[in-house]
C-alpha positions as CSV (number, residue, x, y, z in Angstrom):
1,Q,13.4,-15.4,-1.8
2,V,11.5,-12.1,-1.9
3,Q,9.2,-11.3,1.1
4,L,7.0,-8.2,1.6
5,V,5.9,-7.5,5.2
6,E,3.3,-4.9,5.9
7,S,2.6,-3.1,9.1
8,G,0.6,-0.2,10.5
9,G,-2.9,-1.4,10.1
10,G,-5.5,-1.2,12.8
11,L,-8.8,0.3,14.0
12,V,-9.4,4.0,13.5
13,Q,-12.4,6.3,13.7
14,P,-13.8,8.0,10.6
15,G,-11.8,11.1,9.8
16,G,-8.6,9.6,11.4
17,S,-5.3,8.7,9.9
18,L,-3.1,5.7,9.6
19,R,0.3,5.1,8.1
20,L,1.1,1.8,6.5
21,S,4.6,0.5,6.0
22,C,6.0,-2.2,3.8
23,A,9.5,-3.6,3.7
24,A,10.7,-6.0,1.0
25,S,13.6,-8.3,1.6
26,G,15.4,-10.8,-0.6
27,S,16.1,-8.6,-3.6
28,I,19.5,-7.1,-4.3
29,F,17.9,-4.8,-6.9
30,T,15.6,-1.9,-6.3
31,F,12.1,-2.7,-7.5
32,D,10.9,-0.6,-10.4
33,T,7.4,-0.3,-8.9
34,M,5.9,-0.7,-5.4
35,G,2.3,-0.2,-4.5
36,W,-0.7,-0.8,-2.4
37,Y,-3.9,-2.7,-3.2
38,R,-6.8,-3.4,-1.0
39,Q,-9.7,-5.9,-0.8
40,A,-12.9,-5.3,1.2
41,P,-15.1,-8.1,2.2
42,G,-17.1,-9.4,-0.7
43,K,-15.3,-7.1,-3.2
44,Q,-12.6,-7.6,-5.7
45,R,-9.0,-6.5,-4.9
46,E,-8.4,-3.0,-6.2
47,L,-5.5,-0.6,-6.8
48,V,-4.9,2.1,-4.1
49,A,-1.7,3.6,-5.3
50,T,1.7,2.9,-6.9
51,I,5.0,4.5,-7.1
52,T,8.0,3.9,-9.3
53,S,11.7,4.0,-8.5
54,G,11.7,7.5,-10.1
55,A,8.9,8.6,-7.7
56,S,6.1,8.8,-10.3
57,T,2.9,8.0,-8.5
58,N,-0.5,6.8,-9.5
59,Y,-3.7,6.9,-7.4
60,A,-7.1,5.4,-7.5
61,D,-9.8,8.1,-7.6
62,S,-10.9,7.0,-4.2
63,A,-7.5,7.6,-2.8
64,R,-6.4,10.7,-4.6
65,G,-6.3,13.8,-2.3
66,R,-6.5,11.7,0.9
67,F,-3.7,9.1,0.6
68,T,0.0,9.7,-0.1
69,I,2.3,7.0,-1.3
70,S,6.1,7.4,-0.8
71,R,9.2,5.3,-0.9
72,G,11.5,5.2,2.0
73,N,15.2,5.9,2.2
74,A,15.9,2.3,2.9
75,K,15.9,0.2,-0.3
76,N,12.6,-1.4,-1.2
77,T,10.4,0.2,1.4
78,V,7.1,2.0,0.7
79,Y,4.6,3.9,2.8
80,L,1.0,4.8,2.5
81,Q,-0.2,7.8,4.6
82,M,-4.0,7.6,4.8
83,N,-5.9,10.7,6.0
84,S,-9.6,11.5,6.3
85,L,-10.4,7.8,6.5
86,K,-13.9,6.7,5.7
87,P,-15.7,3.5,6.7
88,E,-15.5,2.4,3.0
89,D,-11.7,2.4,3.3
90,T,-12.1,-0.7,5.5
91,A,-10.2,-3.5,3.8
92,V,-7.1,-5.7,3.9
93,Y,-4.3,-3.6,2.4
94,Y,-1.6,-5.4,0.4
95,C,1.8,-4.2,-0.5
96,T,3.2,-5.1,-4.0
97,A,6.5,-4.9,-5.7
98,G,7.8,-5.7,-9.1
99,W,9.4,-4.7,-12.3
100,S,8.4,-2.7,-15.4
101,L,6.9,-5.7,-17.2
102,Y,5.6,-7.3,-14.0
103,P,4.7,-4.5,-11.6
104,N,2.9,-6.8,-9.1
105,Q,5.1,-9.8,-9.1
106,Y,5.4,-10.0,-5.4
107,W,2.7,-9.6,-2.7
108,G,2.6,-9.2,1.0
109,L,0.2,-11.1,3.2
110,G,-1.8,-7.9,4.0
111,T,-2.7,-5.7,6.9
112,Q,-6.2,-5.1,8.1
113,V,-7.5,-1.5,8.2
114,T,-10.8,-1.0,9.9
115,V,-12.5,2.5,9.9
116,S,-15.4,2.5,12.4
117,S,-16.8,4.5,15.3
């Protein structure tokens, strides 16, 4: 059974940084794609960034230039370095993992990020 566990969320002041981590267990294969989505209160869930096993990345416009997604040396781990955080980045951040045809087959339970002074 595949499980994704996120960590690293918390409260940070505007302009600050956070690093989210996600570790997936239960798969003997390396996921084709891992990524991060977020959902703010009252809003739809939205893409933040994705990364393939070949290290190709894709960012939402809101994340490009401030956030960096990377895959760890350990199999099926992914990170999201978030810099220059803004109040509008406040959301629950979800880790995803999957395959070429089903890139978001698996989801974590989410980690809260709150940007506030």
